[in-house]
N, C-alpha and C positions, 0 to 999 in steps of 0.2 A: 559862165554857166547860165546866167540870165538869158543870153541869146539862145543858147541850146534849148532851155526850157520853153522859151517863147515859140521856138520853131516846132517843138513837140506838142505844145498845147492843143493846136487845132486837129491833131491826128485822133483825138479821143482816147489815147492811151490811159490816162489817169481815170477817166470815167469807167473804162473797161475794168481796171483794177479794182475800183470801188464796188462795182456791181458783182464782179466775180467773187470778191471777198464776202459780200453780203449773202450770196448764194451758198457759199462754202459754210456760212453760219446757219443755213437751213431756216432762216427766218426767226431764229432765237435771238432776242435783243442782246443778252449778255454775251452770247458767243460772237455775234457780230461786233460788238464793241471791242472785245478782246482781239479779234482778227484785224479790225481797223487800227487798233492801237499798235499791233506788231507791224503792220504794213506802213503806218505813219512813221514809226521809229526807223524802219529800214530805209525808206525813201528819204527821210531827213538826214540820215547818215551819208547817203550817196549824193543827194542833191543839196538841199539846205531846208531848215525847218519852216521858214517863211513861205517859200514856194510850195512846199508839200501841203501845208494847211489851206493855202489859197486854192489849190487845185482839188483837194479832197473834201473840204468843208461843204461846198455847194451840193455835191453828190450825197453827202451824209444827211443833209436837210431833206433831200428828196426821199431817201430810204426811210428816215424817221417818219416822214409824213405818210408814206405807204403803210407803215406799221402802226400809225396813229399813236406814236409815243413821243414823250418830251425829247427834243433833240439836244437840249442843253447838256445832259450828262455825256452824250456822244461827243460833242464839240469840245467840251472841257477835257475829256479823256485824250482826244487827238492833240490838243494844244500841249498837254503835259507830256504825252508820248513823243511829240516832235522835238521838245527841248531835251528829253532824255536821249533819244536816238541821235540827235545832232551833236551830242557830247562826245560821241564814240570816235569821230574822224576829224581830220584836219579841216575838211570843207563843210562839215555839218552845221557849224554855228560860227558866226563872225568872231567871237572871242578867241576860238581855237586858231583861226587863221591869223589873228593878231599875235597871239602867243608864238605860233610857229615861226612867224616872220622875225620876231624879236629874238627868240631863243635859237633860231637856226635849226629848227626841228623839221623832220620830213613826215610824209604821209604814214609810213610804216611805224614811225615812233609812236604816233597816236593810236594806231591799231594795236600795237604790242602792249602799251601802257594803259590805255583807257578803255578799249573795247571789252577786255575781260570784266572790268568793274561794271560796265554798262549792261552786260548780259545778266549779271547777278541783280543789278538794280531793276532792270526791265522785268525780270521774273517776279520780283518783289512787288513791282508797280501793278502787274496784272492781278496779283493776289489782293492788293489794296483796292483796285477797281471792283473786284467781286464783293469785298466787304462793304464798300460804299454804295454800290448801285445794284447788287444782285437781287435784293428783295423788292426793288422799286420798278423793275422793268418786266412787264408781263403783257403779252398780246394774245388775241384770239386766233385760233387755228386758221381761219379763213384769211386773216391778214398775212399770215406767214406765206400763204400760198402766192400772194401778190409778188413777193420777193422771188420766189422759185420760178415765177412765170416771166420775170425779166430776161431779156436776151442781151447779154453783155456784147455779143458780136455786133450788134446794131450801133454801139457806141463808137466803134472804129469808123472814122470818117475818111481817112486817107492811109490805106495800108502800106503803099509804096513809101510814102514819106516816113511812116512809122518804122519800117525796116531800116531806112537810112539813118533815122535818128538813134535807134538802138545800136546800130553798128558804130556810129561816132561815139555815143556815150560809153560803149564798152572800150573803145580805144582810150578815151579820156580817163576812165577809171583805172586801166592798166598803166597809163602814163603817170597817174598820181601815185600808184604803188611803187613804180620804178624811178621816180624823179630823184630820190635820194641817191640811188646807184649811180645815175648818170649826171648828177649835180646840175640839174636845171630847176627852175622855179615852178611850183604848181600853177601859177598864173600863166606861165608859157604853155602848158598843156591845155588849160581851159580856153585860152585865145586860139590855139591851133584848132582845137575841136570846134569852136564857134565858127571860125573861118571856113573850115572843111565843110560843116553842115550847111552853111550859107551857100557855098558853091554847089553842093550836092542837091540842095532844095530847088535850084534853078530859078529862084525868084529874081525878078527884074526890079523889084522895089524893096531892097533891103532897109531902106529908111523906116518902113512900117515896123519891122522887127526891132530895129535899133531904138525906135521911139518908145518901146515897151520896157526898155532897160531902166532900172531904177537909178537915173542919173542924180537925183537929189541925194540918194544914199552915198553914191561914190563921191560927190563933192563934199558931203558931210565928213566922210572919212578924211579927205584931204585937209579940210579946215581943222579937224580935230587933231591931226598929227602935228600941224603947225603950232596949235596952241600948246600941246603937250611938250613940243620942243622948247617953247618959250619958258614953260614952267620948270623944265629941267635946267635951263640956263640960269634962271634967277636963284636956283638953289633950294626951292621948296621940296623937290623930291628927295634931295640929300637929307634935309631936315627930318622928313617923314621916315626915311629909312633908318636914321639914327634912333628915332622914337620907337620904331618896331623892335630894333635890336635891344633897346633898353628894357622893353617889356619882356622879351623872350630870353634875354642874357646870352644871345648868340646860339641858343640851342635850336638846331635845325628842325627837330621834330616838333617842338613848341611853336616854331615859326610856320611850319606847314599847316598845323592845326588852326593857328590864329588866322592865317590867310584864308584857309578853306571856309571856316564858319563866318568870318567878317565878309568875305566875298559873297557868301550865299545870302546873308541878310541884306547887304548892301545892294546886291543885284535884284532882290525882290522889290525894291522901292526906287532904284535908280537904274536907268538903262546900263546893261553890262558892258556895252561897247566903250563908252567913255571911261567907265570904271577900269576896265582891263587896260586901256590906253594909258591910264595913270599908273597902274600897278606894275606894268612891264618894266619901265625905267627904275621904279622903286626897288624891285627885286634885284636888278642888275647892279644898282648902286649899293645896295646892302651887301651883295656878294663881293663887290670890290673892297668893302671895308673889312670883310672876314678874311678874304684871301687876296691881299694886294699884290701878291707875287704872281697871280695868274692873269692871263689876258686871252681875248678872243674865244675860240671854241673851248679851250682848256677851262675857261671860267664859266661860260654859258652851260657847258655839258659836264660840269663837275658832279660826280655821283651824289654828293651831299646836297647839291642844289636842285637836282632833277625832281625829287618829290615835291619841292615847292612849286615848280611849274605845273605839275599835275594837280596839285591841290588848288591852285588858282583856276585851272580850267574846270575842274569838277565843281568847285564852289560857285564860280561865276555862271556857268551854264545851267546847273541844276537849281541854283538860287532863283533863276528866272521864273520857276514854276510857283513861287510863293504868292504872287498876286497877279491881277489882271494886267498890270502895267509892267511886270517884271521882264517880259520878253516881247519881241515884235510879233511873234506867232500868237501870243495871248491877245494882244490888241486887235489883231486881224480877225480872230475867232469871235471876239466880243462884237466887233463891228458887223461882221457877216450875220451873226445871230440877230442883232438889233434890226438890220435891213429886212430880215425875214419875220419880223415881228415878235422875236423871242429875246427879251432883254435878259442879260446876264449881269447882275449887280456886282459891284466890287466885293461886297461882303460874301456873296454866294460863291464867286470864284475862289476867294481866299479860304473859304471854309473847306474846300476840296484841295486846293493848291498848297496851302501852307503845311498841312500834315504830310502831304507827299514830299514836299521839299525837305522838311525836317528828317523824315525817315531815310530818303535817298542820300542826303548828305551825311547822315550818321553812318549808313553803309559805306559810303565813300571814305569816311574817316577810318573805319575798321580796315578797309581794303588798303589804303595808304600805309597805315601803321603795320599791318601784317606783312605786306609785300616788301616794303622798302626798309622797315626798321627791325622786323623780326626775321623773316625769311631772307631778306636782302637779295631779291632777285629782280 
């Protein structure tokens, strides 16, 4: 996916979307913020949240400058929306990819189980934005005209490559949807799409594109999984799972709620990637103690265990909104703002992020309780 996005970046597609969205808002800051939040959430679900904020934040700064308004509320809103939107799909946030790999879940499992919750959460989030920023964002009529005079078509630098990119991206998304049906890994789909787009791009210097890949992140994952494997071997995970069962007395609803809330607050202060890497084997070991007669997919996909997986995903992904260091997207937004001379302090981000985190995790708790323990669907 990194390769696909790096090939799409020079086409100007993301700048086009940002300018088009701003014009749809007719220069009204609150309306623009709402549209940007929705666009950010959708792109984060289809691409990933880090890439989305990297591409949209610079354009957001330009639009805020044209309106002569403080860009920080817009940037914080985009960071929070990216983490919410990324929770909806398998590929939207690294914790979901890790959970899917460990629990053998496919793309449609996430769509079916998490996307309904995220739609409700996103609607609530837009209302929260209105309460937080609605009275603070006002611009003069002549400044609104600046936005309406922008030409989004000028942002498109390479229309031919853009068509190729959108064609390949469509194939990749369809591949993600169908991968569970044909029993192939999502990584296979992404690698195929990257290879196909490299061929269609006609580039003779692919090393430039490959150099933009986040290799440190990939090697970080490799090292992390080796460490977690060692932690499992020495028995630490087993001990932790016994302690969790002792607290919840084996009650799966209590276990789901404990994991969701603990994951949320842990992910607000600790990167959710190593946290989920630790929790995955813990949940499996805990399940083995409760259902020792089950193995393989019968264990991993046990109907009583499934809400625990979804609670982990919701808690870990939404918990990242709590602080400026809770998610990679937050760190990137803070860095971009600082480079633009607009400092976002840890306390200021937390003043907006923590209430959003608590409200969205509370909605997630109601969703899990209602869907899996009351309606049982």
